[in-house]
C-alpha positions in Angstrom: 151.9 123.8 90.3 155.4 121.8 91.6 152.2 124.6 90.8 149.5 123.5 88.3 152.5 123.9 86.2 154.4 121.1 88.0 152.1 118.2 88.8 155.6 116.7 89.9 156.4 116.8 91.3 159.7 116.2 89.5 157.1 118.8 92.0 153.8 117.0 89.1 156.6 118.2 89.2 154.3 116.4 86.3 152.3 119.5 86.4 148.9 120.7 87.1 149.6 122.6 84.0 150.4 119.3 82.0 147.5 117.6 83.6 145.2 120.5 82.6 146.4 120.2 79.0 145.1 116.5 79.1 141.8 118.0 79.8 142.1 120.6 77.1 142.1 123.3 79.9 143.8 126.7 80.1 146.8 126.0 82.1 147.4 128.0 85.3 148.2 125.6 86.2 169.5 138.5 81.7 172.7 139.7 80.2 175.1 136.8 79.7 178.0 136.9 81.9 181.5 136.8 80.1 183.3 135.2 83.0 182.7 132.8 85.9 182.5 133.8 89.5 185.3 132.8 91.7 184.8 131.4 95.2 186.8 130.7 98.3 186.1 128.7 101.6 183.7 130.5 103.8 183.5 130.1 107.6 180.7 127.7 107.3 182.8 125.2 105.4 180.9 126.0 102.0 182.0 128.7 99.4 182.1 132.4 100.0 180.3 133.9 96.7 182.3 136.4 94.7 180.3 138.1 91.9 181.8 138.8 88.5 182.3 142.5 87.7 179.0 144.3 88.1 177.3 146.7 85.8 174.0 148.1 87.5 173.0 149.5 84.1 173.3 146.3 82.1 170.3 144.4 80.6 169.2 141.3 82.4 167.8 138.2 80.4 164.9 136.5 82.0 163.8 132.9 81.2 160.2 132.3 82.3 157.4 129.7 81.4 154.1 131.2 79.8 152.1 131.1 83.0 154.7 133.4 84.9 155.2 135.6 81.7 152.5 138.2 82.7 154.2 138.7 86.2 157.5 139.2 84.6 156.0 141.9 82.2 154.2 143.4 85.0 157.6 143.9 86.9 158.9 145.6 83.6 156.1 147.8 83.3 156.4 149.0 87.0 160.3 149.3 86.5 160.8 151.0 83.2 164.4 151.8 84.0 165.3 148.2 84.3 166.6 146.9 81.0 165.1 143.3 80.4 165.2 140.7 77.7 162.4 138.3 78.5 162.4 134.8 76.9 159.6 132.3 77.3 160.6 128.7 77.5 159.2 125.5 78.9 162.2 124.1 80.3 161.1 124.5 83.9 158.7 121.5 83.9 159.9 118.7 86.0 161.7 116.0 84.3 163.1 118.4 81.6 166.8 118.7 81.2 166.5 121.7 78.9 167.7 124.2 81.2 170.6 122.0 82.5 171.7 121.1 79.0 171.8 124.8 78.1 173.7 125.7 81.2 176.2 123.0 80.5 176.6 124.6 76.9 177.1 128.0 78.4 179.6 126.8 80.8 181.7 125.3 78.0 181.5 128.5 75.8 181.9 130.9 78.7 178.9 133.0 77.8 175.0 132.9 77.2 173.7 132.5 80.7 170.4 134.1 81.5 170.4 136.3 84.8 167.0 134.8 86.1 165.2 131.8 85.4 162.0 129.9 86.5 162.5 126.3 87.2 161.5 123.3 89.4 163.2 122.0 92.5 164.8 119.3 90.7 166.7 122.1 88.8 168.4 123.2 92.0 169.9 119.9 92.6 172.3 120.5 89.7 172.2 124.2 89.6 173.6 124.5 93.0 176.6 122.6 92.1 179.2 123.0 89.2 178.3 121.3 85.9 182.1 120.5 85.4 185.3 120.8 87.2 186.4 124.4 87.2 182.9 125.8 86.6 181.0 127.8 88.9 177.6 126.6 89.9 175.0 128.2 88.0 172.8 129.4 90.7 173.8 132.2 93.0 173.5 131.6 96.8 170.9 134.1 97.6 171.7 134.3 101.3 175.2 135.7 100.6 174.6 139.3 100.6 171.8 139.2 98.0 168.5 138.5 99.7 168.1 139.6 103.4 167.9 136.8 105.9 164.7 138.3 107.3 163.0 137.8 103.8 164.1 134.3 103.5 162.8 133.6 107.1 159.2 134.7 105.9 158.8 131.9 103.6 156.4 129.0 104.8 158.1 126.5 107.0 160.2 124.1 105.0 159.2 125.6 101.7 162.9 126.6 100.9 164.3 123.1 101.8 164.4 122.3 98.0 166.5 125.5 97.4 169.1 124.6 100.1 172.3 122.8 99.6 175.6 122.8 101.6 174.2 125.4 104.0 173.2 127.9 101.5 169.9 129.0 99.7 170.1 128.8 95.8 166.5 129.9 95.0 163.3 131.4 96.1 159.9 129.5 95.9 157.3 131.0 93.6 154.5 128.9 95.0 153.7 125.7 97.1 151.0 123.2 96.7 150.3 121.8 100.2 148.0 118.7 100.5 144.7 119.2 102.1 141.4 117.3 102.3 139.0 118.6 99.7 135.3 117.6 99.9 131.9 118.4 98.6 130.2 120.0 101.5 126.8 120.1 99.8 126.7 116.3 99.5 128.5 115.8 102.9 125.6 117.9 104.6 122.9 116.2 102.5 124.1 112.6 103.5 124.7 113.7 107.1 128.4 112.7 107.0 131.0 114.1 109.3 134.4 115.4 107.8 137.1 113.0 108.8 140.1 114.3 110.7 142.1 111.0 110.7 143.0 108.6 108.1 141.2 106.0 109.9 138.0 107.9 109.8 138.7 108.7 106.1 138.9 104.8 105.5 135.7 104.1 107.3 133.9 106.9 105.7 135.0 105.8 102.3 133.7 102.3 102.8 130.4 103.8 104.0 130.2 105.8 101.1 130.9 103.0 98.9 127.9 101.0 100.5 125.5 103.9 100.6 126.2 105.7 97.3 128.0 103.3 95.0 130.0 105.2 92.3 130.8 108.2 94.6 134.6 108.4 95.3 136.8 109.7 98.1 140.0 109.7 96.1 142.2 108.6 93.2 145.6 107.0 93.0 145.8 106.8 89.2 147.7 110.2 88.6 151.3 110.8 88.1 151.3 112.7 91.4 149.1 110.6 93.5 152.1 109.4 95.6 152.8 112.9 96.9 149.2 113.4 98.1 149.2 110.0 100.0 152.5 108.5 100.6 154.3 112.0 101.2 151.5 112.8 103.6 152.1 109.6 105.4 155.8 110.3 105.9 156.9 107.4 104.0 160.5 107.5 103.3 160.3 106.8 99.7 162.7 109.7 98.7 164.7 110.5 101.7 168.3 112.1 101.5 170.1 111.2 104.6 173.2 112.7 103.1 173.6 114.8 100.0 174.6 111.8 98.0 172.7 109.1 99.8 169.1 108.2 99.3 167.1 106.1 101.6 164.1 104.4 99.9 162.5 102.1 102.4 159.0 101.2 101.4 158.8 98.4 104.0 158.7 101.1 106.5 155.3 101.0 108.6 154.7 104.6 107.5 154.6 103.4 103.9 152.6 100.2 104.5 150.1 101.7 106.5 149.1 104.0 103.7 149.2 101.1 101.0 147.0 98.9 103.2 144.4 101.8 103.8 144.5 102.6 100.0 144.2 98.8 99.0 141.1 98.6 101.2 139.5 101.7 99.6 140.4 100.7 96.3 138.8 97.1 97.0 135.6 98.9 98.2 135.7 101.1 95.0 135.8 104.1 97.0 139.2 105.2 95.6 139.8 104.8 91.9 142.9 103.7 90.1 141.9 106.0 87.2 143.5 109.4 87.3 141.5 112.5 88.0 143.2 114.1 84.9 142.9 111.0 82.8 141.1 111.2 79.5 137.4 111.1 80.0 137.3 111.1 83.9 136.0 114.6 84.3 132.9 113.8 82.1 132.1 110.2 83.4 132.9 110.8 87.2 133.9 114.2 88.0 130.4 115.0 89.7 130.9 111.7 91.8 133.9 112.9 93.5 132.8 113.4 97.2 136.3 113.9 98.7 139.9 114.2 97.3 143.1 114.3 99.2 145.2 116.7 97.2 147.0 120.0 96.6 145.8 123.5 97.3 145.2 124.0 93.6 142.7 121.3 93.4 140.0 123.6 94.3 140.2 126.0 91.4 142.0 123.6 88.8 140.3 120.2 89.4 136.7 120.9 90.8 136.1 124.2 89.3 137.7 124.0 85.9 137.9 120.4 85.1 134.9 118.8 86.9 133.0 122.3 86.6 131.5 121.7 90.1 129.2 124.7 90.8 130.5 127.3 93.3 129.7 127.1 96.9 129.9 123.3 96.9 133.6 122.5 97.5 135.8 123.4 100.5 138.9 122.1 102.2 139.7 120.7 105.7 143.0 120.3 107.2 145.3 117.4 106.4 144.5 114.1 107.8 146.5 112.7 110.7 147.2 109.2 112.0 145.6 108.0 115.3 148.3 107.6 117.8 150.9 109.7 115.5 151.5 113.0 117.3 153.3 114.5 114.1 151.0 116.4 111.9 152.4 116.2 108.3 151.3 116.6 104.8 152.4 116.4 101.3 153.3 118.8 98.4 152.2 118.5 94.8 153.9 121.3 92.9 155.5 124.8 93.3 157.9 126.4 91.1 160.9 128.6 91.8 163.3 131.4 90.7 166.9 131.2 90.4 169.4 134.1 90.1 172.6 133.2 87.9 176.0 133.5 89.6 177.3 134.8 86.3 175.1 137.9 86.1 176.7 141.2 85.7 173.6 143.0 87.2 173.0 141.1 90.4 171.1 144.1 91.8 168.5 144.0 89.1 168.3 140.3 88.9 167.8 139.9 92.6 165.3 142.7 92.8 163.1 141.0 90.1 163.4 137.6 91.9 162.3 139.1 95.2 159.6 141.1 93.6 158.2 138.0 91.8 158.2 135.8 95.0 157.4 138.2 97.8 155.4 141.2 96.5 151.9 141.1 97.4 151.0 143.4 94.5 152.2 140.5 92.2 151.3 137.3 94.3 148.0 138.4 95.5 146.8 137.9 91.8 149.0 134.9 91.1 147.3 131.7 90.0 148.6 129.4 92.8 149.4 129.8 96.5 152.5 131.8 97.2 155.2 130.4 99.4 156.0 133.6 101.0 153.8 134.0 104.1 152.8 137.7 104.0 151.9 137.4 100.2 150.0 134.3 100.9 147.8 136.1 103.3 147.1 138.8 100.8 146.5 136.0 98.2 143.8 134.5 100.4 142.1 138.0 101.0 141.7 138.3 97.3 138.1 137.5 96.7 139.0 135.9 93.3 140.8 133.2 95.2 138.3 132.3 97.7 134.7 133.2 96.2 134.3 129.7 94.6 134.5 127.9 97.9 131.6 126.9 100.1 133.5 128.1 103.3 136.6 130.1 104.3 139.7 127.9 103.4 142.3 130.6 104.6 143.0 128.9 108.1 143.2 125.4 106.4 145.6 126.5 103.7 147.9 128.7 106.0 148.3 125.9 108.6 148.9 123.2 105.9 151.6 125.3 104.1 153.8 124.9 107.4 153.1 121.3 107.8 154.6 119.9 104.6 156.8 117.0 105.7 160.6 117.8 104.7 161.5 114.0 104.7 160.5 113.6 101.1 163.5 115.1 99.7 164.3 117.0 96.5 166.4 114.7 94.4 168.1 114.9 90.9 165.2 112.9 89.3 161.4 113.0 89.4 159.6 111.1 91.9 156.8 110.6 89.2 158.9 108.3 86.9 158.8 105.1 88.9 155.3 105.6 90.3 154.1 106.0 86.7 156.2 103.2 85.0 155.9 100.8 87.8 153.0 101.4 90.2 150.2 102.7 87.9 150.4 99.8 85.3 150.4 97.3 88.3 147.3 98.9 89.5 145.6 98.9 86.3 146.5 95.1 86.1 144.6 94.6 89.3 147.7 94.2 91.7 147.5 95.7 95.2 149.6 98.6 96.4 151.1 96.7 99.3 152.3 93.9 96.8 153.8 96.6 94.4 155.8 98.3 97.1 159.0 96.1 96.4 158.9 96.8 92.7 158.3 100.5 93.3 161.2 100.6 95.7 163.5 98.7 93.1 162.6 101.2 90.5 163.4 104.2 92.8 166.6 102.7 93.6 167.6 102.1 90.1 166.9 105.5 89.1 168.8 106.9 92.1 171.9 104.8 91.3 171.8 106.0 87.8 171.9 109.6 89.0 175.0 109.0 91.1 173.4 108.3 94.5 174.4 105.7 97.0 171.1 103.9 98.0 170.0 102.4 101.3 166.7 100.4 101.6 166.8 100.0 105.4 
């Protein structure tokens, strides 16, 4: 959570878990190898993965966050013959360098690597490449005789994009957080408002709400992940890798300015707030006055139900908004964790089986706290009454369709997309500046961070 764990994005990947912590909520939000794997050039121009000497009876060490710990324990209980050493750590949160620092240490000492780790998409950017000359990339390429392609093909469209580098897949997504339009159906019906299907209708309704029901809101841009709900959904090239080492951040692009102008209009009308949904005191003061919220799939349970305490059967979701005249249907993503298998593991069989079970098993994922990235498991998740009984209508079709519409042009980078937004944009909004006027400063901050992380930057 990116799951409520990663409000990133970084997913949140700020995290919904971190955000929930602000609200004092309950977050739902491997045997060390003794040698490095070797590699050789494969037919695709990449590297052919050659495992270290295997021992299918050896213990595997698993690093997991606390939210996923019960799932790992459930696997252990169901597979008593698999020897496991389970370690709980918080290094998977976006922006954290804990895992990377540890792997760099293990690469220097030649031992200590965990076999399976839970992490964020940002982790894959370094784990798919050697941390130093002569080392082997920490993450094993799962598409090289470890996970069947048929399994990988069953993940939601584009959901494995953050896992892919140089033609190979280095992780399996645990969950995704596709952006949809949340709304209070009870109030919409009471006020005889129609649910918007386009951004233009959303803007018009927001202004109408501000005039007819002052104090009620149709959104917020004040959280550290708000840019993913709005600008990502608008296909704004803020974080677009044109090459593995080249980042395009072009915030003067019309697909960026159309969103900034729309939001400026709604902020001016006081229909969209610059105060974060997860900011201190918001739930108490304004939670009951949120009519609509463009945000991730976990908003229903973790924002409206848990934080705002909106009564059941009032909140539901509609399909992602589109732009009039734009034939492309696209949405953003605010969260979603992943699992990686270590290339140094001496028991790849057990490590891969665990990772596959955690991400694809309906027995596990149907009870998971957030929406599974694996399509068959997602259907069973939606069929679980615990995941749907709170809502006013059936959200299954909306969630399933949006899961395949996440725009892949907002790329996974070595740094969190939350940093520049939080350090530059949010203070500017608090000071009364417009989003449109702040775009150049936001772009400069992104470019500076990208260069510091070794990217060549283009702003055209």
